[in-house]
Structure formats: C-alpha cells, structure tokens
C-alpha positions as CSV (number, residue, x, y, z in Angstrom):
1,M,51.4,9.0,13.7
2,L,47.7,9.6,14.0
3,V,45.8,7.3,16.5
4,N,42.3,7.2,17.9
5,C,43.0,5.7,21.3
6,R,39.4,5.1,22.6
7,S,40.8,5.6,26.2
8,L,44.2,5.4,27.7
9,K,42.9,4.9,31.3
10,S,43.4,1.2,31.6
11,E,46.7,-0.6,31.9
12,R,45.8,-2.8,28.9
13,K,45.2,0.3,26.7
14,Q,48.4,1.9,27.8
15,H,50.2,-1.3,26.8
16,D,48.5,-1.2,23.4
17,F,49.6,2.4,23.0
18,L,53.2,1.5,23.9
19,D,53.1,-1.4,21.4
20,L,52.2,1.1,18.7
21,V,55.0,3.5,19.7
22,E,57.5,0.6,19.7
23,T,56.3,-0.6,16.4
24,H,56.3,2.7,14.5
25,R,58.7,4.8,16.6
26,P,57.1,8.1,15.5
27,D,58.6,11.5,16.1
28,V,55.2,13.1,16.4
29,I,51.9,11.5,17.7
30,C,48.5,13.1,17.3
31,G,46.0,11.3,19.4
32,Q,42.2,11.6,20.0
33,E,39.8,10.2,22.5
34,S,42.4,9.8,25.3
35,H,39.6,9.8,27.9
36,V,42.1,10.8,30.6
37,D,41.7,13.7,33.1
38,A,43.8,15.7,35.5
39,S,44.1,12.7,37.9
40,F,46.4,11.1,35.3
41,S,49.8,12.6,34.9
42,S,51.4,12.4,31.5
43,S,54.2,10.2,32.9
44,E,51.6,7.5,33.8
45,V,50.2,7.4,30.3
46,F,52.9,8.2,27.8
47,P,56.4,6.8,27.3
48,S,59.3,8.9,28.3
49,G,61.2,10.8,25.6
50,Y,58.2,12.8,24.4
51,T,57.0,16.3,25.2
52,I,53.3,16.0,25.8
53,S,50.7,18.7,25.0
54,R,47.2,17.6,25.9
55,K,43.7,18.9,26.3
56,D,41.5,16.7,28.5
57,V,37.8,16.6,27.8
58,H,35.3,14.4,29.5
59,G,34.5,11.5,27.2
60,G,37.1,12.7,24.6
61,G,40.5,14.5,24.8
62,V,43.3,15.2,22.4
63,F,47.0,15.3,22.7
64,V,50.2,15.9,20.7
65,A,53.4,14.0,21.7
66,I,56.6,15.2,20.1
67,T,60.0,13.6,20.6
68,D,62.3,15.4,23.0
69,Q,64.9,15.5,20.2
70,L,62.9,18.2,18.4
71,V,62.5,21.8,19.5
72,S,58.8,22.3,20.1
73,T,56.4,24.4,22.1
74,T,52.6,24.3,22.8
75,E,50.7,27.1,21.0
76,Y,48.1,28.2,23.5
77,S,47.3,31.2,21.4
78,L,45.6,28.9,18.9
79,D,43.4,27.3,21.6
80,S,39.6,27.2,21.2
81,K,36.6,25.7,22.8
82,S,36.8,22.7,20.4
83,E,38.8,19.5,21.1
84,T,42.0,20.7,19.5
85,I,45.6,21.2,20.6
86,W,48.4,23.0,18.6
87,C,52.1,22.7,18.9
88,K,55.0,24.4,17.0
89,I,58.2,22.7,15.7
90,S,61.2,24.8,14.8
91,V,62.5,24.1,11.3
92,V,66.0,24.8,10.1
93,G,66.1,27.6,7.5
94,S,62.4,27.7,7.1
95,K,59.1,28.7,8.6
96,P,58.0,26.7,11.7
97,M,55.8,23.7,11.4
98,Y,52.4,23.8,13.3
99,I,51.0,20.5,14.4
100,G,47.3,20.2,15.3
101,S,45.4,17.3,16.8
102,F,41.6,17.6,16.4
103,Y,38.5,15.6,17.3
104,R,35.0,16.3,16.0
105,P,32.3,14.5,18.1
106,T,29.7,12.3,16.4
107,N,26.9,14.9,16.0
108,D,25.6,17.5,13.6
109,R,26.9,20.6,15.6
110,L,28.8,23.2,13.5
111,E,30.6,24.8,16.4
112,P,33.7,22.5,16.5
113,L,34.4,23.1,12.8
114,N,33.8,26.8,13.2
115,E,36.3,26.8,16.1
116,L,38.8,24.9,14.0
117,N,38.4,27.5,11.2
118,E,39.1,30.3,13.7
119,S,42.4,28.6,14.8
120,L,43.5,28.1,11.2
121,S,42.6,31.8,10.4
122,K,44.9,32.9,13.3
123,L,47.8,31.0,11.7
124,S,47.5,32.9,8.4
125,Q,46.5,36.3,9.7
126,N,50.1,37.6,9.4
127,G,50.1,36.9,5.7
128,G,51.6,34.0,3.8
129,L,50.7,30.3,4.0
130,P,52.1,28.6,7.1
131,N,53.4,25.1,7.3
132,V,50.5,23.2,8.9
133,I,49.9,19.5,9.7
134,L,46.4,18.9,11.0
135,A,45.5,15.3,12.0
136,G,42.4,14.0,13.7
137,D,39.2,12.0,13.8
138,L,36.8,14.2,11.9
139,N,33.9,11.8,11.8
140,C,32.8,12.8,8.3
141,P,32.5,9.5,6.4
142,S,30.3,11.1,3.6
143,I,33.0,13.1,1.9
144,D,34.7,11.8,-1.3
145,W,38.2,13.2,-0.8
146,D,39.3,12.4,-4.4
147,D,36.6,14.6,-5.9
148,H,36.0,16.9,-2.9
149,I,32.2,16.4,-2.9
150,V,29.6,15.5,-0.3
151,L,28.0,12.1,-1.1
152,P,24.2,11.8,-1.2
153,N,22.4,11.3,2.1
154,P,25.4,12.3,4.2
155,Q,25.8,11.2,7.7
156,Y,25.4,14.0,10.3
157,G,23.8,16.2,7.7
158,Y,24.9,18.1,4.7
159,A,25.8,21.3,6.6
160,V,28.6,19.7,8.7
161,N,30.2,17.9,5.7
162,R,30.0,21.0,3.5
163,L,31.5,23.2,6.2
164,L,34.5,20.8,6.6
165,L,35.1,20.9,2.8
166,D,34.8,24.7,2.8
167,T,37.3,25.0,5.7
168,V,39.8,22.7,3.9
169,N,39.5,24.7,0.6
170,D,39.6,28.1,2.3
171,H,42.9,27.4,4.0
172,G,44.6,25.5,1.2
173,L,44.7,22.2,3.0
174,H,45.4,18.9,1.2
175,Q,44.0,15.6,2.6
176,H,46.4,12.6,2.4
177,V,44.4,9.6,3.7
178,H,42.6,7.7,1.0
179,K,42.1,4.3,2.6
180,P,39.4,3.3,5.2
181,T,40.4,3.8,8.8
182,R,37.3,2.4,10.4
183,L,35.3,-0.3,8.6
184,D,34.7,1.1,5.1
185,N,34.9,4.8,6.2
186,I,37.7,7.3,6.1
187,L,37.3,9.0,9.4
188,D,40.9,9.7,10.5
189,L,42.3,12.4,8.3
190,L,45.7,14.1,7.7
191,F,45.8,17.6,6.2
192,T,48.8,19.7,5.2
193,T,49.3,23.1,3.5
194,N,52.2,21.8,1.6
195,P,51.4,18.3,0.0
196,D,55.0,17.9,-1.2
197,L,56.2,17.5,2.4
198,V,54.4,14.2,2.8
199,E,56.3,11.4,1.1
200,K,54.3,8.3,2.3
201,V,51.1,7.5,4.1
202,T,50.3,4.1,5.6
203,V,47.2,2.7,7.3
204,S,47.7,-0.2,9.7
205,P,46.0,-1.8,12.6
206,G,45.6,0.5,15.6
207,M,44.6,0.1,19.3
208,S,40.8,0.5,18.9
209,D,38.3,0.0,16.1
210,H,40.2,2.7,14.2
211,S,43.3,2.1,12.2
212,V,46.4,4.0,12.9
213,V,47.8,6.4,10.2
214,T,51.5,6.9,9.8
215,A,53.1,9.4,7.5
216,T,56.7,10.3,6.5
217,V,57.1,14.1,6.4
218,N,60.2,15.6,4.8
219,I,61.3,18.5,7.0
220,K,64.7,19.4,8.6
221,A,63.6,20.2,12.1
222,K,65.9,21.8,14.7
223,L,67.2,19.2,17.2
224,S,67.3,19.6,20.9
225,R,70.6,18.2,22.2
226,K,70.1,16.7,25.6
227,H,73.2,15.9,27.6
228,P,73.5,12.8,29.9
229,R,72.5,13.5,33.5
230,K,74.3,12.3,36.6
231,F,72.3,10.8,39.5
232,F,73.5,9.8,43.0
233,I,72.7,6.2,44.0
234,F,71.9,7.0,47.7
235,R,71.0,3.4,48.6
236,K,74.7,2.5,48.1
237,M,76.2,5.4,49.9
238,N,78.9,5.0,52.5
239,V,77.0,6.1,55.6
240,E,79.9,5.6,58.1
241,G,82.3,7.6,55.8
242,I,79.8,10.5,55.6
243,K,79.4,10.5,59.4
244,N,83.2,10.5,60.0
245,D,83.9,13.2,57.5
246,A,81.0,15.3,58.7
247,K,82.4,15.1,62.3
248,V,85.8,16.2,61.1
249,F,84.3,19.1,59.2
250,Q,82.1,20.1,62.2
251,D,85.1,20.3,64.5
252,S,87.2,22.3,62.1
253,F,84.3,24.6,61.1
254,L,83.5,25.5,64.7
255,Q,87.2,26.0,65.6
256,S,87.7,28.3,62.6
257,A,84.5,30.2,63.4
258,S,85.7,30.9,66.9
259,E,89.0,32.2,65.7
260,N,87.7,34.3,62.8
261,T,84.6,36.3,62.2
262,R,83.3,35.3,58.7
263,P,80.2,36.7,57.0
264,A,77.2,34.4,56.9
265,S,77.5,34.1,53.1
266,D,81.1,32.7,53.5
267,N,79.9,30.2,56.1
268,W,77.1,29.1,53.7
269,V,79.6,28.6,50.8
270,L,81.9,26.6,53.0
271,F,79.1,24.4,54.3
272,K,77.7,23.9,50.8
273,S,81.1,23.0,49.3
274,H,81.7,20.4,52.0
275,I,78.2,18.8,51.4
276,N,79.0,18.5,47.7
277,E,82.3,17.0,48.5
278,L,80.7,14.4,50.8
279,L,78.3,13.4,48.0
280,T,81.0,13.1,45.4
281,T,83.2,11.1,47.7
282,H,80.8,8.7,49.5
283,V,77.8,8.3,47.1
284,P,78.2,6.4,43.9
285,Q,77.0,8.1,40.7
286,T,75.5,6.8,37.5
287,V,75.0,8.6,34.1
288,V,71.6,8.4,32.6
289,K,71.2,9.1,28.9
290,Q,67.9,10.3,27.4
291,R,65.6,7.5,26.6
292,W,62.1,7.6,25.0
293,D,60.9,4.1,25.8
294,V,60.0,2.5,29.1
295,P,62.5,0.2,31.0
296,W,60.2,-2.9,30.9
297,T,60.3,-3.0,27.1
298,T,62.9,-5.7,26.9
299,Q,64.9,-6.8,23.8
300,P,62.7,-10.0,23.4
301,I,59.6,-7.9,23.5
302,R,61.1,-5.6,20.8
303,R,61.8,-8.7,18.7
304,L,58.2,-9.8,19.1
305,I,57.0,-6.4,18.0
306,R,59.2,-6.4,14.9
307,K,58.0,-9.9,14.1
308,K,54.3,-8.8,14.4
309,K,55.0,-5.9,12.0
310,R,56.6,-8.3,9.5
311,V,53.6,-10.6,9.7
312,Y,51.2,-7.7,9.1
313,N,53.2,-6.6,6.1
314,A,52.9,-10.1,4.7
315,Y,49.2,-10.0,5.3
316,K,48.9,-6.8,3.3
317,S,50.5,-8.6,0.4
318,N,48.7,-11.9,0.4
319,K,45.4,-11.1,2.3
320,N,45.6,-14.7,3.7
321,S,43.3,-15.5,6.6
322,Q,45.9,-17.7,8.3
323,T,48.4,-14.8,8.2
324,W,45.9,-12.5,9.8
325,E,45.2,-15.1,12.5
326,K,49.0,-15.3,13.1
327,F,49.1,-11.5,13.4
328,T,46.3,-11.3,15.9
329,K,48.0,-14.0,18.1
330,L,51.3,-12.1,18.0
331,R,49.5,-8.9,18.9
332,K,47.9,-10.6,21.9
333,T,51.2,-12.1,22.9
334,V,52.9,-8.7,22.8
335,Q,50.2,-7.2,25.1
336,T,50.6,-10.1,27.6
337,E,54.4,-9.9,27.6
338,L,54.3,-6.1,28.1
339,K,52.0,-6.6,31.1
340,H,54.2,-9.3,32.7
341,S,57.4,-7.5,32.0
342,K,56.1,-4.3,33.7
343,N,54.9,-6.2,36.8
344,D,58.3,-8.0,37.0
345,Y,60.1,-4.7,36.7
346,L,58.1,-3.0,39.5
347,M,58.4,-6.1,41.7
348,G,62.2,-6.0,41.2
349,L,62.3,-2.4,42.4
350,L,60.3,-3.2,45.4
351,E,62.4,-6.2,46.3
352,D,65.6,-4.1,46.1
353,N,64.0,-1.4,48.3
354,N,62.8,-4.0,50.9
355,Q,65.9,-6.1,51.3
356,E,66.5,-4.5,54.8
357,N,62.8,-4.0,55.6
358,S,61.4,-6.3,58.3
359,K,58.0,-6.2,56.6
360,P,58.6,-6.5,52.8
361,S,55.2,-8.1,52.1
362,V,53.3,-4.8,52.7
363,N,54.4,-3.1,49.5
364,K,54.1,-6.4,47.5
365,K,50.5,-6.6,48.6
366,I,49.9,-3.1,47.3
367,L,51.5,-4.0,44.0
368,G,49.1,-6.9,43.5
369,T,45.9,-5.1,44.5
370,C,46.1,-1.5,43.2
371,K,45.4,-0.6,39.6
372,K,48.2,2.0,39.5
373,P,50.8,0.8,42.0
374,Y,53.6,2.9,40.6
375,I,51.7,6.1,41.6
376,I,50.9,5.3,45.2
377,I,54.1,3.6,46.3
378,H,56.4,5.9,48.2
379,L,60.1,5.0,47.7
380,P,62.8,6.3,49.9
381,T,65.1,8.0,47.4
382,R,64.5,10.5,44.5
383,I,66.4,8.4,41.9
384,Q,64.2,5.4,42.5
385,S,61.0,7.5,42.2
386,T,62.4,8.9,38.9
387,A,63.0,5.4,37.5
388,L,59.3,4.6,37.9
389,L,58.0,7.5,35.9
C-alpha cells in the first residue's frame, strides 16, 4: 500500500491511518510525509504487528511498515541524503525483494533524484537485475507514463522530469500507476524491475488530498513464525501466598546455608528457582498471540469499515453523487467511532488500575486533558504498559 499521509502527528490522522490499514490489511506500507520526529515512538503512530523502518525529516519523512509475518530487515547501506528508506524481504527460492519508499519535495532541485539514482545503482552493482519495488510521491505530474515523454511546459522544469525518466529507464523500472492520485495528476508512483510480479493496482480514497495506491504482488516471501507469549497478571497475584512461601524458603535457605558451605553460584540458582516457582504458583498467566491491529478496533467498527469499502466500490461502478455522499458519511462515522472506542479502552484500563486507589480522579483528569495520554500515564505493572502500546 502506498499512502501520502500529510502528517501522522494528530490523533485524527492516526485514526485515518488505522482506518486505511483495517480497510486494506496490507502486508507492506510505503508512506510519505509522515511529519513525525524522534519525540514520537513508532508504537504511538503505527498499529502493532508491523516492523517499522522510518526516516524522519522536518516537514516530510518516509517510512516502510512490513508485517511481522515476513522476514525483513532495514537496508541502511542504501541510505542517502534524500527522503528515502529501503528494506529487504527474504523470498523463498529466489532473490530478495528490496522495498523503497521515496518522497521528492515540490521544487526543481535535482539532488533528490540523483541520490535515488545512486541508491538504485548500489542495488545492481553486483551484477544482475535485483527485485525492486519503489513506491513514493515523486511530484512529477508532467510525465506521460504511457509514452514515457515529458509533456510541454512541465511543472518544476524539464530537467527534473527528464532526470526521473532517465533514472527509470537506466534501471529497468516499470511504472504501474495510470490513474490520477491527486486531482487530475499522477503523483504517487509504483515502480518494479519485474512487471510480471504486480497482478493488480487499485487507486482509492486516502487520508489526505492524495489517493491511496494498493497493489497485489505475487511473491512467495519467507514467513517469520512468532510463537504465543506468556505474561504474568501481577494485579491478580496472591500476595499472602507469596509472603508465606517466601518466609518458608527464607528459613530453610538460611538453615541449609549454616549447615553447608555452598558456592555463591549455587545460592543464586537456588534463589532464582524459588522466585520462578513463586511466580508460577501464585501469579496468574495469560497467553498473548501476535496481533497486528489495535485493541480498540472492535468488531462493530470492522463491520463499518467493510461497509464503507463496499459503498466505495459501488461508487466506482455507478459514479452516483448520492453513493459518494453515503461513503463520506461512513468515513466520518468510522473516524468518530475509532476515537470514542480508543478513549473508552484507555478509560477502562485506568478504572481497572484505580479500583483500590483513593484518588482515581487524578489519572482520569490527565486522560481528558492531554493530547497523548497513553504516553504519559505511568501504570504499576509491565503487562499493563505493554497493552497500551
């Protein structure tokens, strides 16, 4: 999925992004103009279940999000001064697939495209044509991608448009987007070195004035098998049982220590074993499977998202203004429901944590006044903090 975000800073834009992810459920997301910086952790902005590679730039920024089910790495060796980030996906029985997200600012400077050309040259310097998917907002509306020519009076000048075409031709790239992605212009582009890999390309409403581009790519990627993880629910632990067993262990430990001379390493193993036994006996456990969505995306919200997608597909067929109005209303409803569901989820966590607190209203006040309450709230246990990310 290729998306120009036009900022992921605000809560509303983060909900819009989550709506897109829930609608299309992509394995790979190439994003531009994230507008986030180091003060935003990836867990604040992106849904869980993705490996995030990002390059933050003031007023811009690009990222690649790849599902945790795929084996992927960030390719820092391909980094450059331009707004671009590269990742590598391992493919079964074939060469790896390189995924790049690129943004060219709206000016006539040639440096960003020269930097992109340098990164592409590094990919092919060992000989052979690598598997490459390059997606981004190139801001070159004056190129006819059917005939590969620069149109008369090109925006941002002839040199920029010509350099982009030359770069595409020099590296054997094929451009797959042939429908407008912003007004009447094709700005968001998808390139591959192997056009047979791309089976279907779709342009649909995005989260800004740019449309979102989705593509079906036929590769057999290596899967990363993630096993369920066990967590201790410390808020439900048997405190009295732990105290009693710890007292019994203390007495026996000191008595045995006075009768025998054990090495410090043996004492540590004995102590550690008993601590693990206490946890297993007196602290309930839960098994958490890998999830890629957020916990406040409820089943009714998912149904709304699927309904919104069906209405948009109907609009593509009939181009009816009433259908489009219905779609926009559903889109707004989804955004509102996501916001309310998130607030209810966070409030529920706070109410659970404050059941025995004499002043529960303090954290509730924080929740209502802070822009990012789930970052500044300090919960007493590790598992509860994990649930918020």
